[in-house]
DOTOR-715320 format. One record per residue (C-alpha): x negated, y negated, z negated; residue in three letters. Coordinates in nm, 2 decimals. Each point is the difference from the previous one (the first is absolute). Example, Ala and Ser with C-alpha at 12.3 -4.5 7.8 and 13.67 -1.06 7.14 Angstrom:
BEGIN
+--------+--------+--------+--------+
|     c1 |     c2 |     c3 | residu |
+--------+--------+--------+--------+
|  -1.23 |   0.45 |  -0.78 |    Ala |
|  -0.14 |  -0.34 |   0.07 |    Ser |
+--------+--------+--------+--------+
END
This chain:
BEGIN
+--------+--------+--------+--------+
|     c1 |     c2 |     c3 | residu |
+--------+--------+--------+--------+
| -11.36 |  -9.02 |  -8.27 |    Unk |
|   0.24 |  -0.29 |  -0.03 |    Unk |
|   0.33 |   0.09 |  -0.16 |    Unk |
|   0.14 |  -0.34 |   0.05 |    Unk |
|  -0.09 |  -0.01 |   0.37 |    Unk |
|   0.13 |   0.34 |   0.08 |    Unk |
|   0.32 |  -0.06 |  -0.20 |    Unk |
|   0.06 |  -0.32 |   0.20 |    Unk |
|  -0.08 |   0.17 |   0.33 |    Unk |
|   0.26 |   0.27 |  -0.07 |    Unk |
|   0.27 |  -0.24 |  -0.12 |    Unk |
|  -0.04 |  -0.28 |   0.26 |    Unk |
|   0.26 |  -0.01 |   0.28 |    Unk |
|  -0.18 |  -0.22 |   0.25 |    Unk |
|  -0.19 |   0.27 |   0.18 |    Unk |
|   0.23 |   0.28 |   0.12 |    Unk |
|  -0.19 |   0.17 |   0.28 |    Unk |
|  -0.14 |   0.33 |  -0.14 |    Unk |
|  -0.35 |  -0.03 |   0.13 |    Unk |
|  -0.05 |  -0.36 |  -0.11 |    Unk |
|   0.14 |   0.09 |  -0.34 |    Unk |
|  -0.25 |   0.29 |  -0.03 |    Unk |
|  -0.29 |  -0.24 |   0.08 |    Unk |
|   0.13 |  -0.26 |  -0.24 |    Unk |
|   0.03 |   0.26 |  -0.28 |    Unk |
|  -0.35 |   0.13 |   0.05 |    Unk |
|  -0.14 |  -0.36 |   0.01 |    Unk |
|   0.19 |  -0.08 |  -0.32 |    Unk |
|  -0.20 |   0.27 |  -0.17 |    Unk |
|  -0.31 |  -0.23 |   0.02 |    Unk |
|   0.14 |  -0.33 |  -0.12 |    Unk |
|  -0.04 |  -0.14 |  -0.36 |    Unk |
|   0.27 |  -0.04 |  -0.25 |    Unk |
|   0.10 |  -0.33 |   0.16 |    Unk |
|  -0.01 |   0.13 |   0.35 |    Unk |
|  -0.34 |  -0.14 |   0.10 |    Unk |
|  -0.33 |   0.13 |   0.12 |    Unk |
|   0.08 |   0.31 |   0.22 |    Unk |
|  -0.28 |   0.06 |   0.24 |    Unk |
|   0.00 |   0.37 |   0.11 |    Unk |
|  -0.15 |   0.06 |   0.35 |    Unk |
|   0.22 |   0.09 |   0.29 |    Unk |
|  -0.16 |   0.35 |   0.00 |    Unk |
|   0.09 |   0.04 |  -0.37 |    Unk |
|   0.36 |  -0.09 |   0.07 |    Unk |
|   0.01 |   0.23 |   0.30 |    Unk |
|  -0.12 |   0.28 |  -0.23 |    Unk |
|   0.25 |  -0.08 |  -0.27 |    Unk |
|   0.30 |  -0.02 |   0.24 |    Unk |
|  -0.10 |   0.27 |   0.25 |    Unk |
|   0.04 |  -0.25 |   0.29 |    Unk |
|  -0.24 |  -0.11 |   0.26 |    Unk |
|  -0.22 |  -0.31 |  -0.05 |    Unk |
|   0.18 |  -0.17 |   0.29 |    Unk |
|   0.34 |   0.06 |  -0.16 |    Unk |
|  -0.12 |  -0.13 |  -0.33 |    Unk |
|  -0.14 |  -0.32 |   0.16 |    Unk |
|   0.33 |  -0.06 |   0.18 |    Unk |
|   0.20 |   0.05 |  -0.32 |    Unk |
|  -0.22 |  -0.24 |  -0.19 |    Unk |
|   0.06 |  -0.27 |   0.26 |    Unk |
|   0.37 |   0.06 |  -0.02 |    Unk |
|  -0.01 |  -0.03 |  -0.38 |    Unk |
|  -0.19 |  -0.33 |   0.03 |    Unk |
|   0.25 |  -0.13 |   0.25 |    Unk |
|   0.28 |   0.09 |  -0.24 |    Unk |
|  -0.19 |  -0.19 |  -0.27 |    Unk |
|   0.01 |   0.30 |  -0.23 |    Unk |
|  -0.38 |  -0.01 |  -0.02 |    Unk |
|  -0.24 |  -0.28 |   0.06 |    Unk |
|  -0.38 |  -0.05 |   0.02 |    Unk |
|  -0.16 |  -0.02 |  -0.34 |    Unk |
|  -0.33 |  -0.12 |  -0.14 |    Unk |
|  -0.27 |   0.14 |   0.22 |    Unk |
|  -0.27 |  -0.10 |  -0.25 |    Unk |
|   0.13 |   0.28 |  -0.22 |    Unk |
|  -0.09 |   0.25 |   0.27 |    Unk |
|  -0.35 |  -0.16 |   0.05 |    Unk |
|  -0.07 |   0.05 |  -0.37 |    Unk |
|   0.04 |   0.38 |   0.05 |    Unk |
|  -0.12 |   0.05 |   0.36 |    Unk |
|  -0.32 |  -0.18 |   0.10 |    Unk |
|   0.00 |   0.06 |   0.38 |    Unk |
|   0.24 |  -0.24 |   0.16 |    Unk |
|   0.07 |   0.24 |   0.30 |    Unk |
|   0.12 |   0.27 |  -0.24 |    Unk |
|   0.24 |  -0.22 |  -0.21 |    Unk |
|   0.37 |   0.08 |   0.04 |    Unk |
|   0.28 |  -0.26 |  -0.02 |    Unk |
|   0.13 |  -0.09 |  -0.34 |    Unk |
|   0.38 |  -0.01 |  -0.04 |    Unk |
|   0.23 |  -0.14 |  -0.26 |    Unk |
|   0.36 |   0.09 |  -0.07 |    Unk |
|   0.28 |  -0.22 |  -0.14 |    Unk |
|   0.16 |   0.24 |  -0.25 |    Unk |
|   0.29 |  -0.24 |  -0.06 |    Unk |
|   0.13 |   0.02 |   0.36 |    Unk |
|   0.25 |   0.26 |   0.11 |    Unk |
|   0.08 |   0.13 |  -0.35 |    Unk |
|   0.35 |   0.15 |  -0.03 |    Unk |
|   0.25 |  -0.22 |  -0.19 |    Unk |
|   0.17 |   0.13 |  -0.31 |    Unk |
|   0.35 |   0.14 |   0.06 |    Unk |
|   0.28 |  -0.23 |  -0.10 |    Unk |
|   0.25 |   0.13 |  -0.26 |    Unk |
|   0.36 |  -0.05 |   0.10 |    Unk |
|   0.22 |  -0.08 |  -0.30 |    Unk |
|   0.36 |   0.13 |   0.00 |    Unk |
|   0.29 |  -0.23 |  -0.03 |    Unk |
|   0.06 |  -0.14 |  -0.34 |    Unk |
|  -0.36 |   0.07 |  -0.12 |    Unk |
|  -0.18 |  -0.30 |  -0.11 |    Unk |
|  -0.35 |  -0.08 |   0.11 |    Unk |
|  -0.26 |   0.14 |  -0.24 |    Unk |
|   0.20 |   0.30 |  -0.12 |    Unk |
|  -0.16 |   0.34 |   0.04 |    Unk |
|   0.09 |   0.20 |   0.30 |    Unk |
|   0.24 |   0.29 |  -0.04 |    Unk |
|  -0.14 |   0.34 |  -0.07 |    Unk |
|  -0.08 |   0.23 |   0.30 |    Unk |
|   0.31 |   0.21 |  -0.08 |    Unk |
|   0.22 |  -0.30 |   0.01 |    Unk |
|  -0.14 |  -0.12 |   0.33 |    Unk |
|   0.10 |   0.33 |   0.16 |    Unk |
|  -0.35 |   0.11 |   0.07 |    Unk |
|  -0.11 |   0.35 |  -0.09 |    Unk |
|  -0.34 |   0.16 |  -0.03 |    Unk |
|   0.13 |   0.30 |   0.18 |    Unk |
|   0.06 |  -0.21 |   0.32 |    Unk |
|  -0.37 |  -0.02 |   0.06 |    Unk |
|  -0.07 |   0.35 |  -0.11 |    Unk |
|  -0.21 |  -0.12 |  -0.30 |    Unk |
|   0.06 |  -0.04 |  -0.37 |    Unk |
|  -0.19 |  -0.27 |  -0.19 |    Unk |
|  -0.18 |   0.08 |  -0.32 |    Unk |
|   0.05 |  -0.18 |  -0.33 |    Unk |
|  -0.28 |  -0.25 |   0.08 |    Unk |
|   0.12 |  -0.06 |   0.35 |    Unk |
|  -0.34 |   0.07 |   0.15 |    Unk |
|  -0.02 |   0.37 |   0.10 |    Unk |
|   0.27 |   0.17 |   0.21 |    Unk |
|   0.10 |   0.36 |   0.05 |    Unk |
|   0.13 |   0.11 |   0.34 |    Unk |
|   0.30 |   0.21 |   0.04 |    Unk |
|  -0.22 |   0.27 |   0.14 |    Unk |
|  -0.13 |   0.07 |  -0.35 |    Unk |
|  -0.35 |  -0.15 |   0.03 |    Unk |
|  -0.13 |  -0.07 |  -0.35 |    Unk |
|  -0.06 |  -0.37 |  -0.08 |    Unk |
|  -0.35 |  -0.11 |  -0.09 |    Unk |
|  -0.07 |  -0.04 |  -0.38 |    Unk |
|   0.05 |  -0.34 |  -0.14 |    Unk |
|  -0.36 |  -0.13 |  -0.07 |    Unk |
|   0.12 |  -0.22 |  -0.29 |    Unk |
|   0.14 |   0.31 |  -0.18 |    Unk |
|  -0.19 |   0.31 |   0.10 |    Unk |
|  -0.35 |  -0.12 |   0.08 |    Unk |
|  -0.24 |   0.04 |  -0.29 |    Unk |
|  -0.29 |  -0.23 |  -0.04 |    Unk |
|  -0.35 |   0.13 |   0.07 |    Unk |
|  -0.34 |  -0.13 |  -0.10 |    Unk |
|  -0.27 |  -0.01 |   0.26 |    Unk |
|  -0.33 |   0.14 |  -0.13 |    Unk |
|  -0.33 |  -0.04 |   0.17 |    Unk |
|  -0.09 |   0.29 |   0.21 |    Unk |
|  -0.28 |   0.23 |  -0.12 |    Unk |
|   0.06 |  -0.08 |  -0.37 |    Unk |
|   0.07 |   0.31 |  -0.20 |    Unk |
|   0.22 |  -0.01 |  -0.31 |    Unk |
|  -0.21 |   0.08 |  -0.31 |    Unk |
|   0.16 |   0.23 |  -0.25 |    Unk |
|  -0.01 |  -0.11 |  -0.36 |    Unk |
|  -0.34 |   0.10 |  -0.15 |    Unk |
|  -0.05 |   0.26 |  -0.28 |    Unk |
|  -0.06 |  -0.14 |  -0.35 |    Unk |
|  -0.25 |   0.22 |  -0.19 |    Unk |
|   0.11 |  -0.15 |  -0.33 |    Unk |
|   0.34 |   0.17 |   0.04 |    Unk |
|  -0.16 |   0.34 |  -0.05 |    Unk |
|   0.05 |   0.18 |  -0.33 |    Unk |
|  -0.34 |  -0.01 |  -0.17 |    Unk |
|  -0.12 |   0.27 |  -0.25 |    Unk |
|  -0.04 |  -0.09 |  -0.36 |    Unk |
|  -0.37 |  -0.01 |   0.02 |    Unk |
|  -0.01 |  -0.26 |   0.28 |    Unk |
|   0.05 |  -0.36 |  -0.11 |    Unk |
|   0.23 |  -0.20 |   0.23 |    Unk |
|  -0.22 |  -0.31 |  -0.02 |    Unk |
|  -0.30 |   0.21 |   0.10 |    Unk |
|   0.19 |   0.15 |   0.29 |    Unk |
|   0.12 |  -0.35 |   0.10 |    Unk |
|  -0.37 |  -0.11 |   0.02 |    Unk |
|  -0.07 |   0.28 |   0.25 |    Unk |
|   0.31 |  -0.08 |   0.20 |    Unk |
|  -0.09 |  -0.37 |   0.03 |    Unk |
|  -0.36 |   0.09 |   0.10 |    Unk |
|   0.13 |   0.21 |   0.29 |    Unk |
|   0.22 |  -0.28 |   0.11 |    Unk |
|  -0.28 |  -0.25 |  -0.01 |    Unk |
|  -0.23 |   0.22 |   0.22 |    Unk |
|   0.30 |   0.03 |   0.24 |    Unk |
|   0.04 |   0.37 |  -0.07 |    Unk |
|   0.33 |   0.02 |  -0.18 |    Unk |
|   0.09 |   0.34 |  -0.15 |    Unk |
|   0.25 |   0.22 |   0.17 |    Unk |
|   0.23 |   0.22 |  -0.20 |    Unk |
|  -0.20 |   0.32 |   0.07 |    Unk |
|  -0.33 |  -0.17 |  -0.06 |    Unk |
|   0.12 |  -0.14 |  -0.34 |    Unk |
|   0.12 |   0.34 |  -0.11 |    Unk |
|  -0.32 |   0.17 |   0.10 |    Unk |
|  -0.22 |  -0.26 |  -0.18 |    Unk |
|   0.20 |   0.05 |  -0.32 |    Unk |
|  -0.08 |   0.38 |   0.04 |    Unk |
|  -0.36 |  -0.09 |   0.05 |    Unk |
|  -0.01 |  -0.21 |  -0.32 |    Unk |
|   0.15 |   0.30 |  -0.18 |    Unk |
|  -0.28 |   0.21 |   0.13 |    Unk |
|  -0.27 |  -0.25 |  -0.10 |    Unk |
|   0.16 |  -0.02 |  -0.35 |    Unk |
|  -0.03 |   0.38 |  -0.04 |    Unk |
|  -0.37 |  -0.04 |   0.09 |    Unk |
|  -0.04 |  -0.26 |  -0.28 |    Unk |
|   0.02 |  -0.32 |   0.20 |    Unk |
|   0.26 |  -0.25 |  -0.12 |    Unk |
|   0.24 |  -0.16 |   0.25 |    Unk |
|  -0.13 |  -0.34 |  -0.10 |    Unk |
|  -0.36 |   0.10 |   0.08 |    Unk |
|   0.09 |   0.15 |   0.34 |    Unk |
|   0.22 |  -0.30 |   0.11 |    Unk |
|  -0.25 |  -0.26 |  -0.13 |    Unk |
|  -0.28 |   0.17 |   0.18 |    Unk |
|   0.19 |   0.03 |   0.33 |    Unk |
|   0.11 |  -0.37 |  -0.02 |    Unk |
|  -0.36 |  -0.11 |  -0.07 |    Unk |
|  -0.12 |   0.19 |   0.31 |    Unk |
|   0.29 |  -0.14 |   0.21 |    Unk |
|   0.10 |   0.36 |   0.09 |    Unk |
|   0.34 |   0.10 |   0.13 |    Unk |
|  -0.04 |   0.34 |  -0.16 |    Unk |
|  -0.04 |   0.12 |  -0.36 |    Unk |
|  -0.32 |   0.18 |  -0.09 |    Unk |
|  -0.16 |   0.10 |  -0.33 |    Unk |
|  -0.28 |  -0.23 |  -0.12 |    Unk |
|  -0.35 |   0.12 |   0.05 |    Unk |
|  -0.07 |   0.03 |  -0.37 |    Unk |
|   0.08 |   0.33 |  -0.17 |    Unk |
|   0.33 |   0.06 |  -0.16 |    Unk |
|   0.06 |  -0.09 |  -0.36 |    Unk |
|  -0.20 |   0.23 |  -0.23 |    Unk |
|  -0.20 |   0.15 |   0.29 |    Unk |
|  -0.37 |   0.00 |   0.07 |    Unk |
|  -0.13 |  -0.29 |   0.22 |    Unk |
|  -0.09 |   0.08 |   0.36 |    Unk |
|  -0.36 |  -0.01 |   0.09 |    Unk |
|  -0.09 |  -0.26 |   0.25 |    Unk |
|  -0.25 |   0.21 |   0.20 |    Unk |
|   0.03 |   0.36 |   0.12 |    Unk |
|  -0.26 |   0.24 |  -0.16 |    Unk |
|  -0.05 |   0.31 |   0.21 |    Unk |
|  -0.18 |   0.19 |  -0.27 |    Unk |
|   0.27 |  -0.06 |  -0.26 |    Unk |
|   0.26 |   0.10 |   0.26 |    Unk |
|  -0.17 |   0.33 |   0.07 |    Unk |
|  -0.06 |   0.07 |  -0.38 |    Unk |
|   0.35 |  -0.10 |  -0.10 |    Unk |
|   0.11 |   0.36 |  -0.04 |    Unk |
|  -0.30 |   0.13 |  -0.18 |    Unk |
|   0.07 |   0.20 |  -0.31 |    Unk |
|  -0.18 |   0.05 |  -0.33 |    Unk |
|  -0.12 |   0.35 |  -0.07 |    Unk |
|  -0.05 |   0.17 |  -0.33 |    Unk |
|   0.22 |  -0.21 |  -0.22 |    Unk |
|  -0.06 |  -0.32 |   0.20 |    Unk |
|  -0.37 |  -0.04 |  -0.08 |    Unk |
|  -0.15 |   0.07 |   0.34 |    Unk |
|   0.12 |  -0.08 |   0.35 |    Unk |
|   0.06 |   0.26 |   0.26 |    Unk |
|  -0.31 |  -0.04 |   0.22 |    Unk |
|   0.16 |   0.19 |   0.28 |    Unk |
|   0.26 |  -0.27 |   0.03 |    Unk |
|  -0.23 |  -0.29 |  -0.06 |    Unk |
|  -0.22 |  -0.19 |   0.25 |    Unk |
|  -0.30 |  -0.22 |  -0.08 |    Unk |
|  -0.01 |  -0.35 |   0.14 |    Unk |
+--------+--------+--------+--------+
END
């Protein structure tokens, strides 16, 4: 769409016949900023104007005869349309022709040239004569019928920031270091675990951090220090906290292989003061 071309087509006073002005206005929609290079087909102009193709052709010839439009650079059309039999005519417009002249200001007697004109009230003009009242900036008008004026863009429009579609706003992340730690949990040790979770791309959520502090408390009651549990989990690249495989401090070491005989005889009791086993509860391997 050419704003310059359509503005000129509306303001020019050379073409006055309504149908020809309609064709000129639609043709001006396709020119460049300098009024050059409009090459819509006759069928396209007929669709834009609602007129028949014959009427559009006749009005184009009339506009050419009035020198409002002239043939332009046909090589431009060839650059876009390869088949010569399908190329429309390229038209140019002289946007300097037919522009309305600026109204001349008549000075009253005794007023020297260059002095500002008298205010509207002193010239005897009134806004009420046209049924409109001008706003402070002189742009938007309010009719006497009470139609509300459009808001002034310079005062009421707030700036917006265009964001790419499909991009979701990320809420600020939770910082596990902000939790209140118990006295038995060292802040530096907890910081090691928090950094480990970030490095494996599994940052702690608030609920997960609270739960793992409770887990550390449970392991502590079992005899495992928080340092041993966290160091063991980091060494295994785990995202969860688990007790080390070794027994708790002061406990008996775990056997490496399952012994079925010892498992069956684990509840055997000593009879008669502990000197003899209960043969009824003992099996032979």
